[in-house]
C-alpha positions in Angstrom: 104.2 93.0 95.2 101.5 92.7 97.8 103.5 91.1 100.7 107.0 90.0 101.7 107.8 86.3 101.1 107.5 83.8 103.9 110.9 82.9 105.5 112.3 79.9 107.4 115.9 78.7 107.7 117.1 75.3 106.4 113.7 74.4 104.9 114.2 71.3 102.8 112.4 68.0 102.2 111.6 65.6 99.4 108.6 65.0 97.1 106.5 62.3 98.8 103.6 62.1 96.4 103.6 58.7 94.7 104.5 59.1 91.0 106.0 62.6 91.6 104.8 65.8 89.9 103.8 66.0 86.3 104.8 68.7 83.8 101.5 70.3 83.2 99.3 70.6 86.3 99.3 74.3 87.5 98.7 75.0 90.2 99.7 71.7 91.7 99.3 70.3 95.1 101.8 67.6 96.4 103.1 66.3 99.6 106.6 66.5 101.2 108.1 63.9 103.6 105.8 63.1 106.4 106.4 65.5 109.3 108.6 67.9 107.4 106.0 70.3 106.1 106.5 72.4 109.3 110.0 73.2 108.1 108.4 75.6 105.5 106.5 78.8 106.0 102.6 78.7 106.1 102.2 80.5 102.7 103.7 82.8 100.1 107.2 81.4 99.7 109.2 80.0 96.8 110.7 76.5 96.6 113.1 75.0 94.0 112.6 71.4 92.7 115.3 70.5 90.3 115.5 73.5 88.0 111.9 74.7 88.4 111.0 77.5 90.9 107.5 77.2 92.3 105.5 79.8 94.3 103.8 78.1 97.2 100.5 80.0 97.9 99.5 77.8 100.9 100.6 74.9 103.0 98.4 72.6 105.1 100.5 70.2 107.1 102.8 68.4 104.7 100.6 69.4 101.7 101.9 72.3 99.5 99.9 74.1 96.8 102.0 75.9 94.3 101.9 77.8 91.0 104.4 76.7 88.5 107.4 78.0 86.6 108.1 81.1 88.7 110.9 83.6 87.9 110.9 82.5 84.2 111.8 79.0 84.9 110.3 76.1 82.9 107.5 73.8 84.1 108.9 70.3 84.3 108.2 66.8 85.7 109.7 65.9 89.1 110.1 62.4 90.4 109.1 61.1 93.8 111.9 61.9 96.3 113.1 64.9 94.3 114.6 67.5 96.6 112.3 70.3 97.7 114.4 73.3 99.0 113.5 76.9 100.1 116.4 78.8 98.5 117.3 82.5 98.2 116.5 83.2 94.4 117.3 86.1 92.2 113.6 87.0 92.2 113.3 87.1 96.0 116.5 89.2 96.3 115.1 91.6 93.7 111.8 91.9 95.4 113.2 92.5 98.8 115.6 95.1 97.4 112.9 97.0 95.6 110.3 96.7 98.5 112.8 97.8 101.0 114.0 100.7 98.8 110.5 102.0 97.9 108.8 101.4 101.3 111.9 102.9 102.8 111.1 106.1 101.0 113.9 106.0 98.3 115.5 109.1 97.5 116.7 110.9 94.2 117.4 114.5 93.3 115.3 116.3 90.7 117.3 117.8 87.8 114.5 119.7 86.0 114.4 123.5 85.4 110.7 123.7 85.9 108.2 122.3 88.3 107.6 119.2 86.1 109.7 117.3 88.6 111.4 114.1 87.4 113.7 111.7 89.2 115.5 108.4 88.6 115.4 105.8 91.4 117.8 102.9 91.6 116.9 100.1 91.5 114.2 101.2 89.0 110.5 100.5 89.8 108.6 98.9 87.1 105.3 100.5 87.9 103.5 102.9 90.3 101.5 101.1 93.0 99.2 102.5 95.7 101.1 103.2 98.8 104.4 103.8 96.9 106.4 106.3 99.0 109.1 108.4 97.4 111.2 111.4 98.5 113.1 113.8 96.2 115.0 117.0 96.4 113.3 119.7 94.3 115.6 121.6 92.0 113.2 124.6 91.6 110.4 126.3 93.4 106.9 125.3 92.2 104.7 128.0 90.5 101.3 126.4 90.8 100.1 122.9 90.0 103.0 120.5 89.3 103.8 116.9 88.5 106.3 114.2 89.4 107.7 111.6 86.9 109.5 108.6 88.5 111.8 106.7 86.2 109.8 107.8 83.2 106.7 105.8 84.4 104.6 108.9 83.5 103.9 112.3 85.1 101.6 112.3 88.1 100.0 115.4 89.6 101.2 116.4 93.0 98.3 117.1 95.4 98.1 118.5 99.0 95.2 118.1 101.5 94.1 115.0 99.6 93.0 116.5 96.3 94.0 120.2 96.1 96.5 121.4 93.5 99.7 122.9 94.9 100.0 126.8 94.9 103.2 128.8 94.2 105.7 128.3 97.0 104.4 125.0 98.4 107.7 123.4 97.2 110.8 125.4 97.6 114.1 125.0 95.6 116.3 122.6 97.5 113.5 121.2 99.6 113.3 117.5 100.4 109.7 116.5 99.4 108.0 113.3 100.6 105.1 111.9 98.5 102.9 108.9 98.5 101.1 107.5 95.5 97.3 107.1 96.0 96.6 105.2 92.8 96.0 108.3 90.8 98.1 111.1 92.1 101.1 111.7 94.4 99.9 113.2 97.7 102.5 115.5 99.2 103.3 114.8 102.8 105.7 117.7 103.3 104.7 121.2 102.3 107.5 123.8 102.1 105.6 126.9 103.2 102.4 127.6 104.9 100.7 131.0 104.4 99.3 132.5 107.6 96.3 134.8 107.2 96.5 138.3 108.8 93.7 139.5 111.1 92.5 141.8 108.3 92.4 138.9 105.9 90.4 136.8 108.3 88.0 139.7 108.7 87.6 140.0 104.9 87.2 136.2 104.6 87.7 135.9 100.9 91.0 133.9 100.7 90.6 130.2 101.1 94.3 129.3 100.6 95.7 130.4 104.0 95.5 129.1 107.5 94.3 131.0 110.5 96.6 131.4 113.5 95.1 132.0 117.0 96.5 135.5 116.9 94.9 136.3 113.6 91.6 135.0 114.8 91.8 137.1 117.9 92.8 140.2 115.9 89.9 139.7 113.5 87.3 139.1 116.3 88.5 142.1 118.3 88.7 144.4 115.3 85.0 143.5 114.5 83.7 143.8 118.0 85.5 147.1 118.5 85.2 148.4 115.0 83.7 151.7 114.0 80.7 151.7 111.7 81.5 151.8 108.0 79.5 153.9 105.6 77.5 152.4 102.8 75.4 153.8 100.0 71.7 153.9 100.7 69.2 153.7 97.8 66.0 155.6 98.6 62.5 155.5 97.3 59.8 158.1 97.9 62.3 160.9 98.6 63.8 163.5 96.5 66.9 164.4 98.4 67.9 167.5 96.6 70.5 169.4 98.8 69.8 167.1 101.8 71.7 164.0 102.6 71.3 160.3 103.3 74.0 158.5 105.4 74.1 154.7 105.9 76.5 153.1 108.4 76.9 149.5 109.3 79.2 146.8 110.6 78.8 143.0 110.6 80.1 140.2 112.8 79.6 137.0 111.0 75.9 137.1 109.8 74.8 139.7 112.3 74.6 143.2 110.9 74.2 146.4 112.9 73.2 149.5 110.9 71.9 153.0 111.0 70.4 155.4 108.4 70.0 159.2 108.8 68.0 161.2 106.3 68.5 164.9 106.6 66.2 167.0 104.4 67.5 170.2 102.8 65.7 173.2 101.4 65.2 171.4 98.1 64.3 168.0 99.5 60.8 166.5 99.6 58.9 163.4 100.5 57.1 162.2 97.4 55.5 159.0 98.5 56.0 155.8 100.6 59.6 155.9 101.9 61.9 152.9 101.4 65.6 152.7 102.1 68.1 150.0 101.3 69.6 148.0 104.1 73.3 147.0 104.0 72.5 143.3 103.2 69.5 141.1 102.5 67.8 139.8 105.7 67.9 136.0 106.2 64.2 135.4 107.0 60.8 137.0 107.1 60.1 140.6 108.1 62.5 142.2 110.6 61.4 145.2 112.7 63.7 148.1 113.2 63.7 151.3 115.2 62.5 154.5 113.5 62.2 158.1 114.8 61.1 161.3 113.0 62.6 164.7 113.9 60.4 167.7 113.2 62.7 170.7 113.3 59.8 172.8 114.5 58.8 170.5 117.4 59.6 167.3 119.3 60.9 164.0 118.0 58.2 161.3 117.4 58.4 157.6 117.0 57.9 155.6 113.9 58.3 152.0 112.9 60.1 150.1 110.1 60.3 146.6 108.6 63.2 145.1 106.6 61.8 142.9 103.8 64.1 141.4 101.3 67.0 143.8 102.1 64.7 147.0 101.9 63.6 149.1 105.0 60.0 150.2 104.7 59.6 153.3 106.8 56.2 153.7 108.4 54.4 156.2 110.6 52.4 155.2 113.8 48.8 156.0 113.5 46.6 156.5 116.7 43.2 157.0 115.1 41.9 153.6 116.5 41.7 151.6 119.7 45.2 150.5 119.1 48.2 152.2 117.4 48.8 151.0 113.9 51.0 151.6 110.9 50.7 154.4 108.4 52.3 155.2 105.1 54.7 158.2 105.0 53.6 161.0 102.8 54.5 164.7 102.3 52.3 165.6 105.2 52.5 162.3 107.3 53.4 162.2 110.2 53.9 165.9 109.7 54.5 168.4 106.9 58.2 167.8 105.9 60.5 170.8 105.8 64.1 171.8 105.8 66.2 170.1 108.5 63.6 167.5 109.3 65.1 164.0 109.8 64.3 160.4 109.6 66.6 158.2 111.9 66.7 154.4 111.7 68.8 151.8 113.5 68.6 148.1 114.0 70.3 144.7 114.1 69.4 141.7 112.0 70.6 138.4 110.6 71.8 138.5 107.1 71.7 135.9 104.4 
């Protein structure tokens, strides 16, 4: 079933080919009475000669090319001047009924107690074909991936969004479901429920089964822009923190991270070597400079410098022993002798991976 049959009213003529039509040539080309070929469609129509039905695949003027013994009739010889008629046959009626039913989205109710849906159409299709459209009333809610079996032709997986399995609740009990066969699966054209992500879920960004409404997008964006920093655990190197503290705070919009770190030394704290502190996330590229300041509890604040490399902040002092300022490694006495309540303060903004 690839196309509807050609149609014309009162199409009839006679075999004009001298000697008629033999009982073996298939396909066969023969002529009808001169000037009467136009009574028939241009192609794809059935004719009856005596008791044989032939499928005419093409017509050029008065010349018809046909395949033989259509609709289970028997190939036979036909004499010159035998009647050639375009009749309504049982096969054409069956084809039109089936095509109009199936292309008209034939309907049946599912009677299963699970989401292996099954229906029986009448008239019954003999095979699935690409573009076949069906609708059915689901008896149960689906609980994940599911199938549809039409007239016991075989269970076919139901898909949404071209090739995604259904999730629980996509089909509701009592819902009318429209599907189209794509040659492998039934693609669902009607989904029962759509899950809308909340602003918080959009912010988290881990659920790929829900859709985003404009409100949820606005909520998520505004919550990020106006959000307070969140704390994170900082891993330190070159510091024995003792009874001091290290506080990391950060928030991220997309791939852009804003962060700060505050190291407060206690009476049992010490700087033991080059100081490193973990950033909230790995940086996307290269070395990223960040702001560093040192607070000496016994004197004024002084600047330092820092670089994020591979997600680690390297804390450096600024040296002024040359023509230009340079970088120096932190130690127990650089940039000053560290003591109780001294601080290292860091903040920055960078692109994460």
